[in-house]
N, C-alpha and C positions, 0 to 999 in steps of 0.2 A: 504494500500500500504506500503510495507516494503521499507525503504530508508536508505541510508548511507550518512553521511556528511563528506566531505573531504575539506582540505584547502591546498593551495600551496602558501607559503609566504603571508598568510593572504587573498588571493583571495579564497573565499569559494563557494562550490558547493554542491548541492544535487545530489547524484548518485543513479540511479535506474537500477537494473538488469532486463532488458526487453527482455531477450532472449526468454521467452515464448510468447512474443508479445501480451500480454494481457492488455496492457495499451494504450489507445488511447490518445496520447499526443498532437494532433493537436487542442489544445483548449487554446488560449491565456489567458482567464480568469482563467482557472484552474492552468496554469503555474504561472501566476503573483500572485495568491493567496497563493500558497504554498511557493513561494520565498519571500513573504512579511515578514519582520522581526518582525512585531507586530501581524499579524493575521495568519501567517503560520509558516513554519519551519525557514525560513530566509536564503537567499543565494544571491550571485551575479548572479547565473544562475543555471540551472538544466541540467543534462546530462543523457541520456538514453544509456545504453550499449546494443547493439542488434547484432544478428547473421548477418554475411555477407559472402556470398560465396567467396572464394579466399583470405579471410583475417581472422585474429584471432577474430576480432569483428568490429562493426561499432560504431562510436561516433556520437550521435545526440544531438546537443546542442541548448538550448534556453536561451536568456537573461532573466533577472529578470522581464522585462516588458511583457514577454510571447511570444515574437516574435522570430522566427528562427534567428540564428546569423551566422555571418562569423566565422572563426576559432578562438578558444580560446586556447592560448598556455598553461596557467596554468591548465585549464580544461583538456587539452590533457594529461598533466603530471599526473593529479589526476586520470583520467580514466585508465591509465596504471597501477598505483598503485592498483586501484580497481580490475583490471583484474588479477593481481598477487594474490591479496587477495582471489578472487573467484576461483583461481586455473586454470584459462584459459591459462595463460602464466607462464613462469619461469623467465628468465633473459632478454629476448628480445621479441619484437613483431613487427608485421606489421599490422596496422589497417587503416580503412578508415574514413576520416573526410570530412567535407563539402568542403574543398579546395583540396581534393585528398588524396592519400596514405601517411602514415607517418610511419617511423621506429623509435623505441625507445628502450632504454635499461634501466634496473632498477637494483639497488643495491641488494645484497643478503638480506639486512634488509628490503627492500621494501619501503624505505622512501626517496630515492634520485633517481630522474628520469632525464634522458638525452633524449630529444625529438628532432628529426630532423624536421626542418621547411622547407617550400618551398624555392626554389632559388629566388633571387631577382635581376633584372637587370635594374630597372627603379627607380630613385629617382628624384622627381621634386622639384621645389622651389616655395614657396609662400612668397614673401618678403625675410626675413632672415630665415624663417622656412623651413623645409624639409617635403615633403609629399611622402609617399611610402606605399606599401601594403605587409605585411608579413603574409598574410592569412586573415588579417583584415586591413582596411585602417587606417593610422596613420599620425598625424601632430606632428612634433617634433620641439620644440622651445627651444633654449638655454636661460637661465635666470640667474640672481643672486638673492641671498636671497630666495632660493626656500623653505627653512624650514618655512618661514613666509608668503609665498604667499597664496592668496585666490584662490586655485585651482578650487574649485567649481564655483565660480563667473566668473573667467577668462576663464576657460574651457568651461563653458556653453555658453558664448558669442561667442567664436570661433566656437564651434560645431553648433551653431544655426545662424551663419551669412549667408549672401546670397549665398556664395560659397558652403557651406557644409550642409545647413539645410535639403535639400530634402533627401539625402541618409545618412547623418550623418557621423561623423568621430571621432576617438578617439584622444584626445588631450594629448600630453606628454610634460611636462616641465622637462628640464634636466640641471644639474649643475655639473661640474667636482668636484670630491673629491677623494683624496688619491689613485691616479692611476686608478680610475674608475669613475663612475657617480652615482649621486643621482637622482632618477626619481620619479615624481608624475604624476598620470594619471587621467583624467576625461574620463569615458567610456560611449560611446553611448549605449543605450539599458538598462544600469543600470541608466544612467542619473545622475551620481554622481561620486565623487572620490572613487576609490577602493584602497585597500591596496597594490595591485600589478596588473600588466597586462603583461602576457607573450609575446604576439605579440607586445606589446608596448615597452618593454625593448629590444626586438629583433630589432625593428625599430630604437630605439635610438642608439644601438651599431653600426648598419650599417650606419646610418646617420652621426655619429661622425667619423667613419672611413673615409667616403667620405670627410667630412668637413676638416679633418686633414691630408688627403692624405696618409693614412696608408694602405699598401697593404701586401699581403702574408697571412700567417696563423695568425689570430688575436684572442686573448682571452680578453674579456671585463667583468670585475666584475661590477655588478650593485647593488646598495642599494635601496630598496623600503621601504615603511612604514611597510610592513609585514615581512621584513627580507632581505635575500641576494640571488641573482640569478647570473648566469654566462652565457655568450654568447660566443660561439666559431664559427669561420667561416673562409673560404678562400675568399680573395678578390683580383682579378687580375687587379683592376683599372676600370673595366667595370661591372663585374658580381660577385655577392655574391653566393657562393655555399657551400655545406657541413655545413649548418648553424644548430647549436645545441643550444637549450634552456635547461639549466640545473638548477635544484633546488629541494627543498624539496616538498614532497607530502604526506600528513599525514591524516590518518583516525581520525576523531574527535569523532563521536558517530554514533550509528544507532538506528532506532526506527520504529514505525508504525504510520501512519496518516490515519484518516478516510476520504476518498474522495467520 
């Protein structure tokens, strides 16, 4: 199987061109093995690019545990860069993901992708934390001393508490810095901290706008362990629209693996 490795702000993925539809990927053991960092290629997840009538392509995503996943924002940006590399698209695209259609545009250099996310009109509270769905479910908690926080331990405890254990949730810890936010995330499905989470930083930007009563056209810079991302959106006080997740998407290497 020929594969490509991409990363978006340190969130890394195996990309497979499955337009010939010759790879049966409905096999959790197969997926988890090649995503394993010791016994496989190593990645936070794997993405299959497939043909889809009415769209430039379809994005089929699995977490590193081998299970089908909800939307992955950084994965979405990486597959757009991959589609440009393959010559499927030029500077813009409409593709289908698990949470519906997505529009994206990509720089001429092919390494900066702006991905439109789904609209959001519901943000719930869990104590002082916020809970919302930006294509994947997220728990957003403001903290201090985030650099030193044990994100794995505290994220694991929240993700596996009585409220969230059954379906799982992604845990985002956020701290204001330099006109933006520093974010660290424990991701379900990976069951560990990742260097970035696209739907997670999107959730943080929306939750913080609501928390601080910021409306209108909003731009929010986000720092993650793997680099920098940017969120833009419109907020009328009730609904978030025209949400864009922006950041780098870079090809790391390609190769073949015996499956």
